[in-house]
N, CA, C and O atoms as a GROMACS GRO file, in nm:
protein
  316
    1MET      N    1   3.250   0.279   0.442
    1MET     CA    2   3.334   0.237   0.325
    1MET      C    3   3.321   0.093   0.316
    1MET      O    4   3.322   0.022   0.417
    2ARG      N    5   3.308   0.043   0.183
    2ARG     CA    6   3.309  -0.121   0.151
    2ARG      C    7   3.382  -0.124   0.031
    2ARG      O    8   3.365  -0.039  -0.056
    3ILE      N    9   3.467  -0.220   0.021
    3ILE     CA   10   3.554  -0.268  -0.084
    3ILE      C   11   3.540  -0.418  -0.100
    3ILE      O   12   3.565  -0.500  -0.011
    4SER      N   13   3.493  -0.447  -0.229
    4SER     CA   14   3.475  -0.591  -0.253
    4SER      C   15   3.557  -0.622  -0.384
    4SER      O   16   3.600  -0.538  -0.462
    5PHE      N   17   3.569  -0.754  -0.393
    5PHE     CA   18   3.646  -0.798  -0.526
    5PHE      C   19   3.547  -0.905  -0.576
    5PHE      O   20   3.490  -0.986  -0.502
    6ASP      N   21   3.532  -0.897  -0.709
    6ASP     CA   22   3.437  -1.000  -0.784
    6ASP      C   23   3.519  -1.068  -0.884
    6ASP      O   24   3.600  -1.005  -0.953
    7ARG      N   25   3.502  -1.189  -0.893
    7ARG     CA   26   3.568  -1.272  -1.024
    7ARG      C   27   3.473  -1.364  -1.049
    7ARG      O   28   3.382  -1.387  -0.969
    8ASN      N   29   3.488  -1.427  -1.169
    8ASN     CA   30   3.404  -1.527  -1.203
    8ASN      C   31   3.256  -1.494  -1.220
    8ASN      O   32   3.173  -1.582  -1.195
    9VAL      N   33   3.216  -1.366  -1.264
    9VAL     CA   34   3.083  -1.312  -1.241
    9VAL      C   35   3.020  -1.369  -1.379
    9VAL      O   36   3.071  -1.357  -1.490
   10ARG      N   37   2.902  -1.431  -1.348
   10ARG     CA   38   2.829  -1.485  -1.455
   10ARG      C   39   2.691  -1.445  -1.465
   10ARG      O   40   2.636  -1.394  -1.368
   11TYR      N   41   2.621  -1.466  -1.589
   11TYR     CA   42   2.493  -1.430  -1.608
   11TYR      C   43   2.417  -1.528  -1.691
   11TYR      O   44   2.485  -1.607  -1.756
   12ASP      N   45   2.290  -1.535  -1.699
   12ASP     CA   46   2.204  -1.622  -1.804
   12ASP      C   47   2.100  -1.563  -1.821
   12ASP      O   48   2.054  -1.497  -1.728
   13MET      N   49   2.036  -1.568  -1.943
   13MET     CA   50   1.916  -1.500  -1.966
   13MET      C   51   1.785  -1.583  -1.942
   13MET      O   52   1.672  -1.534  -1.946
   14THR      N   53   1.818  -1.726  -1.915
   14THR     CA   54   1.693  -1.814  -1.872
   14THR      C   55   1.711  -1.848  -1.722
   14THR      O   56   1.619  -1.820  -1.646
   15GLU      N   57   1.823  -1.908  -1.675
   15GLU     CA   58   1.817  -1.975  -1.557
   15GLU      C   59   1.969  -1.989  -1.517
   15GLU      O   60   2.058  -2.033  -1.590
   16LEU      N   61   1.982  -1.944  -1.390
   16LEU     CA   62   2.129  -1.946  -1.345
   16LEU      C   63   2.129  -2.007  -1.206
   16LEU      O   64   2.062  -1.956  -1.115
   17ASP      N   65   2.201  -2.115  -1.189
   17ASP     CA   66   2.205  -2.203  -1.059
   17ASP      C   67   2.321  -2.154  -0.997
   17ASP      O   68   2.428  -2.191  -1.044
   18ILE      N   69   2.320  -2.075  -0.894
   18ILE     CA   70   2.447  -2.042  -0.814
   18ILE      C   71   2.512  -2.150  -0.746
   18ILE      O   72   2.620  -2.122  -0.692
   19ALA      N   73   2.465  -2.277  -0.736
   19ALA     CA   74   2.530  -2.368  -0.659
   19ALA      C   75   2.654  -2.435  -0.741
   19ALA      O   76   2.730  -2.514  -0.686
   20THR      N   77   2.667  -2.397  -0.870
   20THR     CA   78   2.767  -2.438  -0.956
   20THR      C   79   2.826  -2.327  -1.021
   20THR      O   80   2.760  -2.230  -1.057
   21GLU      N   81   2.959  -2.340  -1.039
   21GLU     CA   82   3.028  -2.198  -1.120
   21GLU      C   83   3.042  -2.238  -1.272
   21GLU      O   84   3.113  -2.170  -1.346
   22THR      N   85   2.976  -2.344  -1.316
   22THR     CA   86   2.994  -2.380  -1.453
   22THR      C   87   2.866  -2.331  -1.530
   22THR      O   88   2.868  -2.354  -1.651
   23VAL      N   89   2.765  -2.274  -1.484
   23VAL     CA   90   2.641  -2.230  -1.539
   23VAL      C   91   2.657  -2.088  -1.576
   23VAL      O   92   2.720  -2.009  -1.506
   24GLY      N   93   2.592  -2.056  -1.700
   24GLY     CA   94   2.575  -1.922  -1.736
   24GLY      C   95   2.709  -1.874  -1.820
   24GLY      O   96   2.797  -1.955  -1.849
   25TYR      N   97   2.717  -1.736  -1.857
   25TYR     CA   98   2.818  -1.685  -1.936
   25TYR      C   99   2.889  -1.588  -1.849
   25TYR      O  100   2.843  -1.505  -1.771
   26GLN      N  101   3.027  -1.619  -1.883
   26GLN     CA  102   3.134  -1.518  -1.812
   26GLN      C  103   3.103  -1.358  -1.833
   26GLN      O  104   3.093  -1.316  -1.949
   27LEU      N  105   3.091  -1.291  -1.750
   27LEU     CA  106   3.073  -1.148  -1.764
   27LEU      C  107   3.210  -1.068  -1.777
   27LEU      O  108   3.213  -0.963  -1.840
   28LEU      N  109   3.306  -1.113  -1.726
   28LEU     CA  110   3.451  -1.072  -1.730
   28LEU      C  111   3.528  -1.154  -1.810
   28LEU      O  112   3.502  -1.272  -1.833
   29LYS      N  113   3.641  -1.079  -1.860
   29LYS     CA  114   3.749  -1.165  -1.926
   29LYS      C  115   3.817  -1.257  -1.812
   29LYS      O  116   3.816  -1.231  -1.692
   30PRO      N  117   3.867  -1.356  -1.866
   30PRO     CA  118   3.939  -1.473  -1.782
   30PRO      C  119   4.050  -1.385  -1.700
   30PRO      O  120   4.120  -1.298  -1.752
   31ARG      N  121   4.054  -1.422  -1.563
   31ARG     CA  122   4.158  -1.355  -1.479
   31ARG      C  123   4.141  -1.212  -1.448
   31ARG      O  124   4.230  -1.148  -1.392
   32MET      N  125   4.034  -1.165  -1.482
   32MET     CA  126   4.004  -1.019  -1.444
   32MET      C  127   3.924  -1.009  -1.320
   32MET      O  128   3.836  -1.092  -1.302
   33VAL      N  129   3.944  -0.920  -1.236
   33VAL     CA  130   3.886  -0.908  -1.124
   33VAL      C  131   3.836  -0.763  -1.107
   33VAL      O  132   3.905  -0.664  -1.134
   34LEU      N  133   3.707  -0.760  -1.059
   34LEU     CA  134   3.621  -0.632  -1.052
   34LEU      C  135   3.634  -0.588  -0.907
   34LEU      O  136   3.592  -0.659  -0.815
   35MET      N  137   3.698  -0.458  -0.885
   35MET     CA  138   3.688  -0.412  -0.751
   35MET      C  139   3.587  -0.303  -0.737
   35MET      O  140   3.581  -0.205  -0.811
   36GLU      N  141   3.510  -0.328  -0.637
   36GLU     CA  142   3.410  -0.232  -0.629
   36GLU      C  143   3.425  -0.155  -0.491
   36GLU      O  144   3.447  -0.214  -0.385
   37ILE      N  145   3.410  -0.021  -0.501
   37ILE     CA  146   3.439   0.059  -0.369
   37ILE      C  147   3.310   0.145  -0.353
   37ILE      O  148   3.272   0.221  -0.442
   38LYS      N  149   3.253   0.130  -0.250
   38LYS     CA  150   3.126   0.213  -0.220
   38LYS      C  151   3.158   0.303  -0.083
   38LYS      O  152   3.210   0.256   0.018
   39THR      N  153   3.127   0.411  -0.095
   39THR     CA  154   3.156   0.524   0.024
   39THR      C  155   3.028   0.606   0.019
   39THR      O  156   2.959   0.624  -0.081
   40GLU      N  157   3.004   0.655   0.152
   40GLU     CA  158   2.895   0.714   0.172
   40GLU      C  159   2.926   0.887   0.145
   40GLU      O  160   2.837   0.963   0.106
   41TRP      N  161   3.049   0.925   0.168
   41TRP     CA  162   3.086   1.053   0.156
   41TRP      C  163   3.200   1.073   0.058
   41TRP      O  164   3.272   1.171   0.075
   42GLY      N  165   3.221   0.997  -0.037
   42GLY     CA  166   3.340   1.021  -0.131
   42GLY      C  167   3.453   0.931  -0.105
   42GLY      O  168   3.457   0.862  -0.003
   43MET      N  169   3.545   0.929  -0.194
   43MET     CA  170   3.683   0.865  -0.170
   43MET      C  171   3.768   0.915  -0.084
   43MET      O  172   3.803   1.032  -0.101
   44PRO      N  173   3.820   0.840   0.030
   44PRO     CA  174   3.922   0.898   0.108
   44PRO      C  175   4.045   0.935   0.048
   44PRO      O  176   4.076   0.873  -0.053
   45SER      N  177   4.120   1.022   0.089
   45SER     CA  178   4.245   1.060   0.026
   45SER      C  179   4.337   0.956   0.019
   45SER      O  180   4.398   0.943  -0.088
   46PHE      N  181   4.362   0.874   0.115
   46PHE     CA  182   4.460   0.756   0.123
   46PHE      C  183   4.424   0.650   0.019
   46PHE      O  184   4.516   0.585  -0.031
   47LEU      N  185   4.299   0.629  -0.017
   47LEU     CA  186   4.260   0.530  -0.114
   47LEU      C  187   4.288   0.585  -0.258
   47LEU      O  188   4.334   0.520  -0.352
   48ARG      N  189   4.250   0.720  -0.256
   48ARG     CA  190   4.287   0.794  -0.409
   48ARG      C  191   4.430   0.776  -0.436
   48ARG      O  192   4.469   0.754  -0.550
   49GLN      N  193   4.523   0.787  -0.320
   49GLN     CA  194   4.664   0.754  -0.332
   49GLN      C  195   4.700   0.628  -0.390
   49GLN      O  196   4.769   0.613  -0.490
   50ILE      N  197   4.641   0.529  -0.314
   50ILE     CA  198   4.669   0.391  -0.342
   50ILE      C  199   4.636   0.351  -0.494
   50ILE      O  200   4.708   0.291  -0.573
   51LEU      N  201   4.510   0.402  -0.511
   51LEU     CA  202   4.467   0.386  -0.664
   51LEU      C  203   4.560   0.455  -0.766
   51LEU      O  204   4.594   0.395  -0.868
   52GLY      N  205   4.598   0.574  -0.739
   52GLY     CA  206   4.686   0.630  -0.828
   52GLY      C  207   4.822   0.577  -0.852
   52GLY      O  208   4.875   0.594  -0.962
   53GLN      N  209   4.890   0.507  -0.743
   53GLN     CA  210   5.006   0.438  -0.752
   53GLN      C  211   4.988   0.336  -0.837
   53GLN      O  212   5.080   0.313  -0.915
   54TYR      N  213   4.877   0.258  -0.841
   54TYR     CA  214   4.868   0.141  -0.937
   54TYR      C  215   4.768   0.181  -1.064
   54TYR      O  216   4.695   0.104  -1.126
   55LYS      N  217   4.784   0.309  -1.081
   55LYS     CA  218   4.719   0.360  -1.214
   55LYS      C  219   4.578   0.329  -1.238
   55LYS      O  220   4.535   0.324  -1.354
   56LEU      N  221   4.498   0.307  -1.131
   56LEU     CA  222   4.364   0.256  -1.149
   56LEU      C  223   4.275   0.386  -1.131
   56LEU      O  224   4.301   0.476  -1.051
   57ARG      N  225   4.167   0.382  -1.217
   57ARG     CA  226   4.066   0.504  -1.215
   57ARG      C  227   3.940   0.451  -1.177
   57ARG      O  228   3.910   0.335  -1.205
   58PRO      N  229   3.864   0.528  -1.116
   58PRO     CA  230   3.705   0.481  -1.092
   58PRO      C  231   3.633   0.492  -1.234
   58PRO      O  232   3.647   0.587  -1.311
   59THR      N  233   3.565   0.397  -1.254
   59THR     CA  234   3.437   0.392  -1.357
   59THR      C  235   3.333   0.357  -1.316
   59THR      O  236   3.334   0.308  -1.203
   60ARG      N  237   3.218   0.365  -1.380
   60ARG     CA  238   3.083   0.319  -1.342
   60ARG      C  239   3.071   0.202  -1.434
   60ARG      O  240   3.088   0.200  -1.556
   61PHE      N  241   3.034   0.093  -1.342
   61PHE     CA  242   3.016  -0.028  -1.402
   61PHE      C  243   2.887  -0.116  -1.346
   61PHE      O  244   2.886  -0.149  -1.227
   62SER      N  245   2.804  -0.144  -1.413
   62SER     CA  246   2.675  -0.217  -1.375
   62SER      C  247   2.673  -0.348  -1.424
   62SER      O  248   2.655  -0.373  -1.544
   63LYS      N  249   2.698  -0.463  -1.309
   63LYS     CA  250   2.703  -0.603  -1.373
   63LYS      C  251   2.554  -0.642  -1.426
   63LYS      O  252   2.540  -0.719  -1.521
   64PHE      N  253   2.456  -0.590  -1.363
   64PHE     CA  254   2.332  -0.606  -1.422
   64PHE      C  255   2.311  -0.566  -1.573
   64PHE      O  256   2.271  -0.637  -1.665
   65GLU      N  257   2.346  -0.442  -1.573
   65GLU     CA  258   2.332  -0.384  -1.729
   65GLU      C  259   2.424  -0.447  -1.804
   65GLU      O  260   2.379  -0.488  -1.911
   66ARG      N  261   2.540  -0.469  -1.784
   66ARG     CA  262   2.624  -0.548  -1.859
   66ARG      C  263   2.598  -0.683  -1.885
   66ARG      O  264   2.633  -0.730  -1.993
   67GLY      N  265   2.532  -0.762  -1.790
   67GLY     CA  266   2.478  -0.893  -1.833
   67GLY      C  267   2.359  -0.884  -1.936
   67GLY      O  268   2.349  -0.957  -2.035
   68LEU      N  269   2.274  -0.791  -1.903
   68LEU     CA  270   2.171  -0.770  -1.997
   68LEU      C  271   2.199  -0.736  -2.144
   68LEU      O  272   2.137  -0.789  -2.236
   69LYS      N  273   2.291  -0.648  -2.161
   69LYS     CA  274   2.347  -0.608  -2.292
   69LYS      C  275   2.407  -0.733  -2.353
   69LYS      O  276   2.369  -0.776  -2.461
   70ASP      N  277   2.497  -0.787  -2.285
   70ASP     CA  278   2.563  -0.902  -2.350
   70ASP      C  279   2.467  -1.008  -2.376
   70ASP      O  280   2.478  -1.070  -2.482
   71GLY      N  281   2.374  -1.038  -2.294
   71GLY     CA  282   2.263  -1.151  -2.316
   71GLY      C  283   2.185  -1.123  -2.438
   71GLY      O  284   2.170  -1.208  -2.526
   72PHE      N  285   2.133  -0.995  -2.445
   72PHE     CA  286   2.046  -0.962  -2.569
   72PHE      C  287   2.132  -0.967  -2.690
   72PHE      O  288   2.085  -1.013  -2.794
   73GLN      N  289   2.256  -0.923  -2.683
   73GLN     CA  290   2.345  -0.935  -2.804
   73GLN      C  291   2.363  -1.096  -2.846
   73GLN      O  292   2.355  -1.135  -2.963
   74ARG      N  293   2.390  -1.180  -2.735
   74ARG     CA  294   2.410  -1.321  -2.768
   74ARG      C  295   2.297  -1.393  -2.819
   74ARG      O  296   2.312  -1.485  -2.900
   75HIS      N  297   2.176  -1.354  -2.773
   75HIS     CA  298   2.061  -1.413  -2.802
   75HIS      C  299   1.967  -1.321  -2.904
   75HIS      O  300   1.846  -1.344  -2.906
   76ALA      N  301   2.011  -1.239  -2.970
   76ALA     CA  302   1.948  -1.153  -3.048
   76ALA      C  303   1.839  -1.207  -3.137
   76ALA      O  304   1.732  -1.150  -3.159
   77THR      N  305   1.880  -1.336  -3.193
   77THR     CA  306   1.759  -1.395  -3.280
   77THR      C  307   1.652  -1.467  -3.203
   77THR      O  308   1.555  -1.514  -3.262
   78ALA      N  309   1.668  -1.478  -3.055
   78ALA     CA  310   1.578  -1.547  -2.992
   78ALA      C  311   1.453  -1.456  -2.935
   78ALA      O  312   1.348  -1.504  -2.894
   79TYR      N  313   1.487  -1.312  -2.941
   79TYR     CA  314   1.382  -1.214  -2.892
   79TYR      C  315   1.323  -1.154  -3.003
   79TYR      O  316   1.234  -1.070  -2.988
   0.00000   0.00000   0.00000
Protein backbone atom coordinates (compact mmCIF):
# COMPACT_ATOMS: atom_id res chain seq x y z
CA MET A 1 0.00 0.00 0.00
CA ARG A 2 1.16 3.52 -0.78
CA ILE A 3 -0.36 6.79 0.43
CA SER A 4 0.85 10.10 -0.96
CA PHE A 5 -0.28 13.70 -0.57
CA ASP A 6 -0.04 16.20 -3.44
CA ARG A 7 -0.41 19.94 -3.22
CA ASN A 8 0.47 22.74 -5.59
CA VAL A 9 -0.14 20.46 -8.60
CA ARG A 10 0.52 22.42 -11.79
CA TYR A 11 0.33 21.88 -15.51
CA ASP A 12 1.18 23.77 -18.67
CA MET A 13 0.26 23.00 -22.25
CA THR A 14 3.56 24.28 -23.65
CA GLU A 15 6.44 24.06 -21.19
CA LEU A 16 6.73 23.31 -17.50
CA ASP A 17 9.91 23.85 -15.51
CA ILE A 18 9.69 21.90 -12.26
CA ALA A 19 12.68 23.78 -10.84
CA THR A 20 10.31 26.61 -9.88
CA GLU A 21 6.84 26.45 -8.37
CA THR A 22 5.63 29.60 -10.10
CA VAL A 23 5.27 28.10 -13.57
CA GLY A 24 2.10 26.72 -15.09
CA TYR A 25 -1.48 26.70 -13.92
CA GLN A 26 -2.83 25.41 -10.61
CA LEU A 27 -4.73 22.15 -11.02
CA LEU A 28 -6.18 22.17 -7.50
CA LYS A 29 -7.92 24.94 -5.61
CA PRO A 30 -5.75 26.88 -3.14
CA ARG A 31 -5.08 24.97 0.10
CA MET A 32 -6.53 21.78 -1.41
CA VAL A 33 -4.56 18.57 -0.88
CA LEU A 34 -4.98 15.46 -2.99
CA MET A 35 -4.53 12.18 -1.11
CA GLU A 36 -3.68 9.23 -3.33
CA ILE A 37 -4.04 5.70 -2.00
CA LYS A 38 -2.75 2.80 -4.05
CA THR A 39 -3.30 -0.75 -2.93
CA GLU A 40 -2.63 -4.05 -4.57
CA TRP A 41 -5.52 -5.99 -3.02
CA GLY A 42 -8.12 -3.39 -2.09
CA MET A 43 -8.58 -0.97 0.78
CA PRO A 44 -7.75 -2.40 4.25
CA SER A 45 -10.58 -2.17 6.77
CA PHE A 46 -8.62 0.04 9.20
CA LEU A 47 -8.12 2.59 6.43
CA ARG A 48 -11.80 2.45 5.46
CA GLN A 49 -12.63 3.23 9.10
CA ILE A 50 -10.31 6.23 9.21
CA LEU A 51 -11.62 7.62 5.93
CA GLY A 52 -15.18 7.10 7.17
CA GLN A 53 -14.50 9.02 10.39
CA TYR A 54 -13.45 12.05 8.33
CA LYS A 55 -16.25 11.55 5.80
CA LEU A 56 -13.73 11.03 2.99
CA ARG A 57 -14.78 8.90 0.06
CA PRO A 58 -12.69 7.37 -2.69
CA THR A 59 -13.06 8.90 -6.14
CA ARG A 60 -11.20 8.45 -9.39
CA PHE A 61 -9.02 11.41 -10.30
CA SER A 62 -6.40 11.66 -13.02
CA LYS A 63 -4.03 14.62 -12.73
CA PHE A 64 -2.99 14.08 -16.35
CA GLU A 65 -6.58 14.01 -17.64
CA ARG A 66 -7.65 16.98 -15.51
CA GLY A 67 -4.67 19.02 -16.76
CA LEU A 68 -5.50 18.22 -20.38
CA LYS A 69 -9.17 19.13 -19.97
CA ASP A 70 -8.41 22.39 -18.18
CA GLY A 71 -5.64 23.23 -20.61
CA PHE A 72 -7.79 22.72 -23.69
CA GLN A 73 -10.60 24.77 -22.15
CA ARG A 74 -8.17 27.54 -21.19
CA HIS A 75 -6.53 27.61 -24.62
CA ALA A 76 -9.53 26.65 -26.79
CA THR A 77 -8.89 29.44 -29.30
CA ALA A 78 -5.25 28.41 -29.73
CA TYR A 79 -6.07 24.92 -31.12
